[in-house]
BAPA-578316 format. One line per 8 residues: their letters; for each residue x, y, z of N, C-alpha, C. Coordinates in nm, 3 decimals. Layout:
! residues N
A = X:Y:Z:X:Y:Z:X:Y:Z ~ ...
END
This chain:
! residues 213
MTEAQLRE = -0.829:-0.448:-0.792:-0.748:-0.535:-0.876:-0.834:-0.597:-0.985 ~ -0.789:-0.590:-1.109:-0.863:-0.650:-1.219:-0.852:-0.802:-1.213 ~ -0.939:-0.871:-1.287:-0.931:-1.016:-1.289:-0.799:-1.063:-1.349 ~ -0.751:-0.995:-1.451:-0.623:-1.032:-1.511:-0.511:-1.020:-1.410 ~ -0.512:-0.914:-1.330:-0.409:-0.897:-1.227:-0.420:-1.004:-1.119 ~ -0.545:-1.040:-1.083:-0.566:-1.144:-0.981:-0.515:-1.278:-1.032 ~ -0.539:-1.308:-1.158:-0.488:-1.433:-1.216:-0.335:-1.439:-1.207 ~ -0.272:-1.329:-1.241:-0.125:-1.324:-1.234:-0.076:-1.338:-1.091
QICMMARS = -0.145:-1.273:-0.996:-0.103:-1.281:-0.856:-0.115:-1.422:-0.802 ~ -0.224:-1.490:-0.833:-0.242:-1.628:-0.788:-0.125:-1.714:-0.835 ~ -0.091:-1.704:-0.962:0.016:-1.787:-1.018:0.152:-1.749:-0.962 ~ 0.176:-1.619:-0.940:0.303:-1.574:-0.885:0.322:-1.624:-0.742 ~ 0.218:-1.610:-0.659:0.228:-1.654:-0.520:0.241:-1.806:-0.512 ~ 0.166:-1.877:-0.595:0.175:-2.023:-0.596:0.315:-2.068:-0.635 ~ 0.372:-2.004:-0.736:0.506:-2.040:-0.780:0.609:-2.014:-0.671 ~ 0.592:-1.906:-0.597:0.684:-1.875:-0.486:0.678:-1.984:-0.379
LYERGLTH = 0.558:-2.028:-0.345:0.543:-2.135:-0.246:0.611:-2.263:-0.295 ~ 0.591:-2.294:-0.423:0.648:-2.416:-0.481:0.801:-2.410:-0.484 ~ 0.854:-2.298:-0.527:0.999:-2.288:-0.543:1.073:-2.294:-0.411 ~ 1.004:-2.263:-0.301:1.066:-2.269:-0.169:1.030:-2.397:-0.094 ~ 0.975:-2.495:-0.167:0.953:-2.628:-0.111:0.837:-2.640:-0.015 ~ 0.742:-2.545:-0.020:0.628:-2.551:0.071:0.517:-2.642:0.020 ~ 0.526:-2.680:-0.105:0.441:-2.785:-0.160:0.518:-2.843:-0.278 ~ 0.477:-2.957:-0.328:0.561:-3.028:-0.424:0.476:-3.097:-0.529
GSTGNISA = 0.541:-3.137:-0.637:0.470:-3.210:-0.742:0.345:-3.136:-0.788 ~ 0.234:-3.209:-0.794:0.106:-3.148:-0.831:0.016:-3.131:-0.709 ~ 0.077:-3.120:-0.591:-0.003:-3.107:-0.469:-0.038:-2.961:-0.442 ~ -0.140:-2.942:-0.361:-0.182:-2.809:-0.322:-0.284:-2.749:-0.417 ~ -0.362:-2.655:-0.367:-0.458:-2.582:-0.449:-0.482:-2.445:-0.388 ~ -0.527:-2.353:-0.472:-0.545:-2.215:-0.431:-0.664:-2.156:-0.504 ~ -0.736:-2.067:-0.436:-0.851:-2.002:-0.498:-0.861:-1.859:-0.448 ~ -0.932:-1.775:-0.523:-0.950:-1.636:-0.482:-1.084:-1.585:-0.532
RCEDGGLL = -1.142:-1.494:-0.456:-1.270:-1.433:-0.489:-1.250:-1.319:-0.587 ~ -1.330:-1.316:-0.693:-1.327:-1.209:-0.791:-1.421:-1.096:-0.748 ~ -1.408:-0.982:-0.811:-1.491:-0.868:-0.775:-1.639:-0.893:-0.799 ~ -1.671:-0.979:-0.895:-1.813:-1.007:-0.924:-1.870:-1.117:-0.836 ~ -1.793:-1.165:-0.738:-1.841:-1.269:-0.648:-1.806:-1.409:-0.692 ~ -1.751:-1.424:-0.812:-1.709:-1.555:-0.860:-1.574:-1.595:-0.801 ~ -1.523:-1.709:-0.847:-1.396:-1.760:-0.797:-1.301:-1.796:-0.910 ~ -1.172:-1.778:-0.885:-1.066:-1.834:-0.968:-1.001:-1.945:-0.887
VSPTGTSF = -0.981:-2.062:-0.948:-0.935:-2.180:-0.875:-0.828:-2.252:-0.956 ~ -0.726:-2.301:-0.888:-0.624:-2.379:-0.958:-0.684:-2.509:-1.010 ~ -0.645:-2.549:-1.130:-0.700:-2.671:-1.189:-0.651:-2.797:-1.120 ~ -0.724:-2.905:-1.137:-0.684:-3.033:-1.079:-0.558:-3.085:-1.148 ~ -0.472:-3.150:-1.069:-0.354:-3.215:-1.124:-0.247:-3.121:-1.175 ~ -0.247:-2.996:-1.131:-0.148:-2.900:-1.177:-0.045:-2.870:-1.069 ~ 0.071:-2.827:-1.110:0.178:-2.791:-1.018:0.172:-2.643:-0.984 ~ 0.193:-2.608:-0.858:0.201:-2.469:-0.817:0.314:-2.396:-0.891
GRLDPARL = 0.413:-2.469:-0.935:0.525:-2.407:-1.003:0.498:-2.374:-1.148 ~ 0.386:-2.424:-1.203:0.361:-2.406:-1.346:0.215:-2.371:-1.376 ~ 0.151:-2.296:-1.289:0.013:-2.256:-1.316:0.008:-2.155:-1.430 ~ -0.093:-2.168:-1.515:-0.113:-2.078:-1.628:-0.230:-1.986:-1.594 ~ -0.209:-1.855:-1.588:-0.319:-1.763:-1.553:-0.443:-1.782:-1.639 ~ -0.424:-1.813:-1.767:-0.538:-1.825:-1.859:-0.617:-1.954:-1.837 ~ -0.558:-2.051:-1.769:-0.624:-2.182:-1.755:-0.684:-2.205:-1.616 ~ -0.676:-2.105:-1.527:-0.741:-2.119:-1.397:-0.890:-2.141:-1.415
ARFDADGR = -0.946:-2.229:-1.335:-1.089:-2.255:-1.341:-1.163:-2.129:-1.296 ~ -1.270:-2.094:-1.367:-1.349:-1.974:-1.334:-1.491:-2.015:-1.299 ~ -1.536:-1.969:-1.183:-1.673:-1.992:-1.138:-1.745:-1.858:-1.129 ~ -1.875:-1.858:-1.163:-1.951:-1.735:-1.147:-2.002:-1.723:-1.003 ~ -2.073:-1.616:-0.974:-2.118:-1.590:-0.837:-2.217:-1.693:-0.787 ~ -2.277:-1.771:-0.878:-2.372:-1.877:-0.839:-2.306:-2.013:-0.827 ~ -2.173:-2.016:-0.839:-2.101:-2.142:-0.822:-2.095:-2.229:-0.945 ~ -2.127:-2.174:-1.062:-2.120:-2.252:-1.186:-1.982:-2.240:-1.249
HVGGDKPT = -1.928:-2.352:-1.295:-1.799:-2.352:-1.364:-1.821:-2.298:-1.504 ~ -1.766:-2.180:-1.531:-1.796:-2.112:-1.658:-1.674:-2.095:-1.748 ~ -1.557:-2.137:-1.703:-1.440:-2.121:-1.788:-1.317:-2.184:-1.728 ~ -1.215:-2.200:-1.812:-1.089:-2.256:-1.765:-1.093:-2.407:-1.752 ~ -0.987:-2.464:-1.697:-0.975:-2.608:-1.682:-1.061:-2.661:-1.567 ~ -1.070:-2.791:-1.557:-1.143:-2.855:-1.448:-1.076:-2.818:-1.315 ~ -1.154:-2.776:-1.214:-1.094:-2.729:-1.089:-1.044:-2.843:-1.001 ~ -0.969:-2.806:-0.900:-0.924:-2.902:-0.800:-1.039:-2.983:-0.743
KEMPLHTA = -1.010:-3.107:-0.708:-1.111:-3.193:-0.647:-1.145:-3.149:-0.505 ~ -1.067:-3.055:-0.450:-1.093:-3.006:-0.314:-1.187:-2.885:-0.312 ~ -1.267:-2.867:-0.415:-1.361:-2.756:-0.418:-1.453:-2.751:-0.295 ~ -1.505:-2.865:-0.245:-1.590:-2.857:-0.125:-1.518:-2.794:-0.006 ~ -1.387:-2.814:0.002:-1.308:-2.755:0.109:-1.301:-2.603:0.093 ~ -1.277:-2.558:-0.028:-1.269:-2.415:-0.053:-1.405:-2.346:-0.033 ~ -1.509:-2.402:-0.091:-1.640:-2.337:-0.080:-1.690:-2.334:0.063 ~ -1.648:-2.430:0.145:-1.688:-2.430:0.286:-1.635:-2.306:0.357
FYDTRAAG = -1.512:-2.267:0.326:-1.455:-2.146:0.386:-1.527:-2.022:0.333 ~ -1.550:-2.015:0.202:-1.616:-1.897:0.146:-1.759:-1.883:0.198 ~ -1.825:-1.994:0.222:-1.964:-1.989:0.267:-1.977:-1.956:0.415 ~ -1.870:-1.976:0.492:-1.880:-1.955:0.638:-1.797:-1.838:0.688 ~ -1.712:-1.780:0.601:-1.627:-1.669:0.641:-1.623:-1.564:0.530 ~ -1.584:-1.443:0.566:-1.566:-1.337:0.467:-1.426:-1.349:0.409 ~ -1.400:-1.457:0.340:-1.267:-1.486:0.288:-1.252:-1.434:0.146 ~ -1.130:-1.386:0.116:-1.099:-1.344:-0.019:-1.013:-1.444:-0.093
AVVHLHAC = -0.954:-1.539:-0.019:-0.868:-1.640:-0.080:-0.853:-1.758:0.014 ~ -0.828:-1.876:-0.043:-0.805:-1.998:0.034:-0.686:-2.071:-0.027 ~ -0.595:-2.116:0.059:-0.476:-2.188:0.013:-0.465:-2.320:0.089 ~ -0.434:-2.425:0.017:-0.413:-2.558:0.076:-0.280:-2.611:0.025 ~ -0.192:-2.651:0.117:-0.061:-2.705:0.082:-0.042:-2.844:0.141 ~ 0.057:-2.915:0.090:0.102:-3.040:0.150:0.241:-3.014:0.209 ~ 0.246:-2.923:0.305:0.373:-2.877:0.362:0.428:-2.980:0.460 ~ 0.556:-3.010:0.446:0.620:-3.124:0.513:0.609:-3.120:0.665
HSVALSLI = 0.649:-3.010:0.727:0.653:-3.006:0.874:0.513:-3.007:0.934 ~ 0.419:-2.941:0.868:0.281:-2.943:0.916:0.225:-3.084:0.912 ~ 0.249:-3.153:0.803:0.200:-3.291:0.792:0.267:-3.380:0.896 ~ 0.399:-3.363:0.913:0.470:-3.443:1.013:0.411:-3.423:1.152 ~ 0.384:-3.298:1.188:0.328:-3.271:1.320:0.189:-3.332:1.336 ~ 0.112:-3.336:1.226:-0.022:-3.395:1.234:-0.017:-3.545:1.260 ~ 0.094:-3.609:1.223:0.107:-3.753:1.241:0.127:-3.792:1.388 ~ 0.169:-3.694:1.469:0.196:-3.724:1.609:0.108:-3.640:1.701
SEPGEDFL = -0.003:-3.589:1.646:-0.097:-3.507:1.723:-0.236:-3.568:1.714 ~ -0.320:-3.536:1.811:-0.457:-3.585:1.813:-0.551:-3.479:1.758 ~ -0.650:-3.519:1.679:-0.746:-3.422:1.626:-0.813:-3.342:1.738 ~ -0.836:-3.214:1.712:-0.899:-3.127:1.810:-0.841:-2.988:1.801 ~ -0.861:-2.910:1.906:-0.814:-2.773:1.907:-0.662:-2.764:1.928 ~ -0.611:-2.643:1.905:-0.473:-2.609:1.938:-0.370:-2.704:1.876 ~ -0.376:-2.716:1.744:-0.277:-2.794:1.672:-0.137:-2.735:1.692 ~ -0.131:-2.602:1.696:-0.004:-2.534:1.714:0.006:-2.470:1.852
PPLTPYAV = 0.115:-2.490:1.923:0.134:-2.418:2.049:0.167:-2.272:2.020 ~ 0.133:-2.180:2.109:0.162:-2.038:2.086:0.309:-2.007:2.115 ~ 0.395:-2.037:2.019:0.539:-2.017:2.037:0.583:-1.876:2.001 ~ 0.520:-1.816:1.899:0.559:-1.682:1.854:0.435:-1.594:1.842 ~ 0.452:-1.463:1.851:0.336:-1.375:1.838:0.274:-1.379:1.699 ~ 0.355:-1.398:1.596:0.300:-1.391:1.461:0.210:-1.510:1.427 ~ 0.236:-1.624:1.486:0.146:-1.737:1.465:0.009:-1.706:1.525 ~ 0.008:-1.647:1.643:-0.119:-1.609:1.706:-0.189:-1.502:1.623
MQLGRVTL = -0.115:-1.400:1.582:-0.173:-1.286:1.510:-0.228:-1.326:1.372 ~ -0.158:-1.411:1.299:-0.198:-1.442:1.162:-0.292:-1.561:1.151 ~ -0.292:-1.649:1.252:-0.368:-1.772:1.240:-0.479:-1.787:1.343 ~ -0.464:-1.724:1.460:-0.555:-1.758:1.569:-0.533:-1.903:1.608 ~ -0.635:-1.966:1.658:-0.623:-2.109:1.689:-0.639:-2.191:1.562 ~ -0.564:-2.299:1.554:-0.569:-2.388:1.438:-0.626:-2.522:1.483 ~ -0.732:-2.565:1.420:-0.796:-2.692:1.454:-0.739:-2.805:1.369 ~ -0.701:-2.913:1.433:-0.658:-3.034:1.362:-0.780:-3.121:1.336
LPYFMPGD = -0.816:-3.134:1.209:-0.928:-3.218:1.170:-0.880:-3.361:1.148 ~ -0.969:-3.459:1.158:-0.927:-3.598:1.135:-0.894:-3.623:0.988 ~ -0.845:-3.740:0.959:-0.810:-3.777:0.822:-0.935:-3.797:0.738 ~ -0.931:-3.744:0.616:-1.033:-3.769:0.515:-0.962:-3.806:0.385 ~ -1.024:-3.891:0.305:-0.969:-3.921:0.173:-0.967:-3.793:0.090 ~ -0.860:-3.766:0.015:-0.855:-3.647:-0.070:-0.978:-3.636:-0.159 ~ -1.036:-3.518:-0.161:-1.156:-3.495:-0.241:-1.286:-3.530:-0.172 ~ -1.279:-3.588:-0.053:-1.400:-3.626:0.019:-1.477:-3.501:0.060
PAMGQAVR = -1.606:-3.488:0.020:-1.685:-3.372:0.060:-1.697:-3.357:0.211 ~ -1.668:-3.464:0.285:-1.675:-3.456:0.431:-1.575:-3.356:0.487 ~ -1.468:-3.328:0.414:-1.374:-3.225:0.459:-1.444:-3.090:0.466 ~ -1.520:-3.059:0.363:-1.595:-2.935:0.362:-1.698:-2.931:0.473 ~ -1.761:-3.044:0.498:-1.860:-3.051:0.605:-1.795:-3.026:0.741 ~ -1.674:-3.078:0.758:-1.602:-3.057:0.885:-1.569:-2.910:0.904 ~ -1.529:-2.842:0.797:-1.501:-2.698:0.805:-1.629:-2.622:0.835 ~ -1.738:-2.660:0.771:-1.866:-2.593:0.799:-1.907:-2.612:0.944
GLAGKRSA = -1.870:-2.727:1.001:-1.903:-2.754:1.140:-1.834:-2.660:1.237 ~ -1.729:-2.592:1.191:-1.659:-2.494:1.276:-1.730:-2.359:1.275 ~ -1.832:-2.346:1.192:-1.919:-2.227:1.189:-1.842:-2.097:1.169 ~ -1.736:-2.101:1.088:-1.662:-1.981:1.057:-1.572:-1.930:1.166 ~ -1.549:-2.010:1.270:-1.469:-1.964:1.384:-1.319:-1.982:1.364 ~ -1.279:-2.050:1.259:-1.137:-2.074:1.235:-1.099:-2.031:1.094 ~ -0.989:-1.957:1.084:-0.937:-1.921:0.952:-0.838:-2.024:0.901 ~ -0.794:-2.114:0.989:-0.694:-2.214:0.951:-0.728:-2.348:1.013
VMLANHGP = -0.714:-2.452:0.933:-0.730:-2.589:0.984:-0.614:-2.672:0.931 ~ -0.590:-2.782:0.998:-0.491:-2.880:0.953:-0.562:-3.011:0.927 ~ -0.549:-3.065:0.808:-0.606:-3.194:0.773:-0.505:-3.302:0.810 ~ -0.540:-3.387:0.903:-0.447:-3.490:0.949:-0.396:-3.574:0.832 ~ -0.265:-3.602:0.833:-0.200:-3.684:0.730:-0.214:-3.625:0.590 ~ -0.238:-3.495:0.580:-0.271:-3.438:0.449:-0.206:-3.300:0.430 ~ -0.253:-3.198:0.503:-0.193:-3.067:0.486:-0.277:-2.955:0.542 ~ -0.218:-2.835:0.555:-0.289:-2.720:0.610:-0.376:-2.650:0.508
VVAGKDVE = -0.480:-2.583:0.557:-0.569:-2.501:0.475:-0.591:-2.370:0.548 ~ -0.573:-2.259:0.478:-0.587:-2.127:0.541:-0.671:-2.036:0.452 ~ -0.763:-1.965:0.513:-0.841:-1.862:0.445:-0.791:-1.725:0.489 ~ -0.783:-1.631:0.395:-0.738:-1.496:0.428:-0.820:-1.392:0.355 ~ -0.795:-1.266:0.387:-0.871:-1.157:0.324:-0.839:-1.144:0.176 ~ -0.718:-1.187:0.138:-0.678:-1.185:-0.003:-0.568:-1.289:-0.023 ~ -0.520:-1.301:-0.146:-0.423:-1.405:-0.178:-0.295:-1.389:-0.097 ~ -0.244:-1.268:-0.089:-0.119:-1.246:-0.017:-0.134:-1.280:0.131
AACNAIEE = -0.242:-1.238:0.192:-0.264:-1.265:0.335:-0.276:-1.414:0.361 ~ -0.349:-1.486:0.275:-0.365:-1.629:0.294:-0.232:-1.702:0.279 ~ -0.151:-1.661:0.182:-0.020:-1.725:0.161:0.074:-1.694:0.276 ~ 0.074:-1.571:0.323:0.159:-1.536:0.437:0.121:-1.618:0.560 ~ -0.008:-1.633:0.583:-0.055:-1.705:0.701:-0.020:-1.853:0.695 ~ -0.034:-1.914:0.578:-0.005:-2.057:0.569:0.146:-2.081:0.581 ~ 0.228:-1.984:0.539:0.372:-1.996:0.562:0.402:-1.988:0.711 ~ 0.330:-1.903:0.783:0.350:-1.893:0.927:0.310:-2.024:0.995
LEATAQLT = 0.206:-2.087:0.945:0.163:-2.215:1.001:0.272:-2.320:0.984 ~ 0.327:-2.328:0.864:0.432:-2.427:0.839:0.557:-2.398:0.922 ~ 0.595:-2.271:0.934:0.713:-2.234:1.013:0.693:-2.269:1.160 ~ 0.572:-2.248:1.211:0.544:-2.280:1.351:0.543:-2.430:1.374 ~ 0.493:-2.505:1.277:0.499:-2.651:1.287:0.644:-2.698:1.291 ~ 0.729:-2.635:1.211:0.871:-2.671:1.211:0.934:-2.639:1.346 ~ 0.905:-2.522:1.402:0.957:-2.486:1.534:0.910:-2.584:1.641 ~ 0.784:-2.625:1.630:0.728:-2.719:1.727:0.803:-2.851:1.724
LMTRGLGP = 0.833:-2.900:1.605:0.906:-3.025:1.592:1.051:-3.010:1.639 ~ 1.113:-2.896:1.607:1.252:-2.873:1.645:1.271:-2.866:1.797 ~ 1.169:-2.818:1.866:1.181:-2.799:2.011:1.105:-2.905:2.091 ~ 1.049:-3.002:2.021:0.970:-3.106:2.089:1.055:-3.181:2.191 ~ 1.006:-3.190:2.314:1.077:-3.259:2.420:1.186:-3.178:2.487 ~ 1.204:-3.052:2.443:1.310:-2.968:2.499:1.257:-2.866:2.599 ~ 1.126:-2.869:2.624:1.068:-2.773:2.717:1.075:-2.631:2.668 ~ 1.030:-2.603:2.545:1.042:-2.467:2.491:0.961:-2.366:2.572
RGLTGEQV = 1.009:-2.243:2.576:0.941:-2.135:2.647:0.850:-2.063:2.548 ~ 0.724:-2.105:2.547:0.627:-2.042:2.459:0.570:-1.917:2.522 ~ 0.471:-1.857:2.457:0.405:-1.739:2.510:0.318:-1.777:2.630 ~ 0.311:-1.689:2.726:0.224:-1.712:2.842:0.080:-1.681:2.805 ~ -0.011:-1.726:2.889:-0.152:-1.696:2.867:-0.178:-1.547:2.861 ~ -0.111:-1.470:2.946:-0.128:-1.325:2.947:-0.076:-1.263:2.818 ~ 0.037:-1.312:2.770:0.092:-1.260:2.644:0.001:-1.289:2.527 ~ -0.057:-1.409:2.524:-0.151:-1.443:2.418:-0.274:-1.354:2.426
SRLVTQFD = -0.326:-1.334:2.546:-0.446:-1.251:2.564:-0.424:-1.109:2.514 ~ -0.304:-1.055:2.539:-0.274:-0.919:2.493:-0.270:-0.913:2.340 ~ -0.214:-1.016:2.277:-0.212:-1.021:2.131:-0.354:-1.031:2.075 ~ -0.433:-1.116:2.136:-0.572:-1.137:2.090:-0.649:-1.006:2.096 ~ -0.630:-0.931:2.205:-0.700:-0.804:2.222:-0.645:-0.696:2.129 ~ -0.514:-0.684:2.123:-0.450:-0.577:2.045:-0.474:-0.593:1.896 ~ -0.472:-0.717:1.847:-0.480:-0.740:1.703:-0.612:-0.804:1.660 ~ -0.712:-0.804:1.751:-0.846:-0.853:1.720:-0.841:-0.995:1.660
VEWDG = -0.773:-1.083:1.730:-0.754:-1.220:1.684:-0.874:-1.308:1.724 ~ -0.917:-1.393:1.631:-1.022:-1.490:1.663:-0.959:-1.603:1.745 ~ -0.997:-1.614:1.869:-0.931:-1.710:1.957:-1.029:-1.797:2.033 ~ -1.140:-1.744:2.079:-1.235:-1.821:2.157:-1.332:-1.898:2.068 ~ -1.408:-1.987:2.131:-1.512:-2.059:2.061:-1.463:-2.183:1.991
END
């Protein structure tokens, strides 16, 4: 994929997320790895519904801002994933159901119960991180502390962050996270029949899911 095509894909996928209410206003940010090792990043204070391909922030392979608008203030969060995982894209949303679930959950492992196979397959385990002020570099430090063992985290009172092999994979996975959070809230207190330990183990083995550690 050329850089021009990647710029268009970032904006198209971001607009799709925005138009379906998965993030709102000027919230959320998205980034993707270029073929030369650099990054394209959504600018600070911009809406997912109105990103301009030509104005995406451009970083070179050494992490220098070399073009486009000023990037999101959550750059430490994005670079933490790129530095600890073989990620091709990172997406962060302020998705309603995910945030709601974080308000009634304790930081730690297993933010999402294994209700459906696709949540397990696309996300693995999701760690709920504690609250950090937006833009706080400590968010990136917390991700680095996971040593690359998680492709998805939930920032308490803030929103989900997912790393994927490419833009489409990362967006699909973060949608699965939000949908599972919604299912969790809808069935809370009703004794839902989730996947058994054996069923999860079979998924982990069959689809090479990162689950332990």
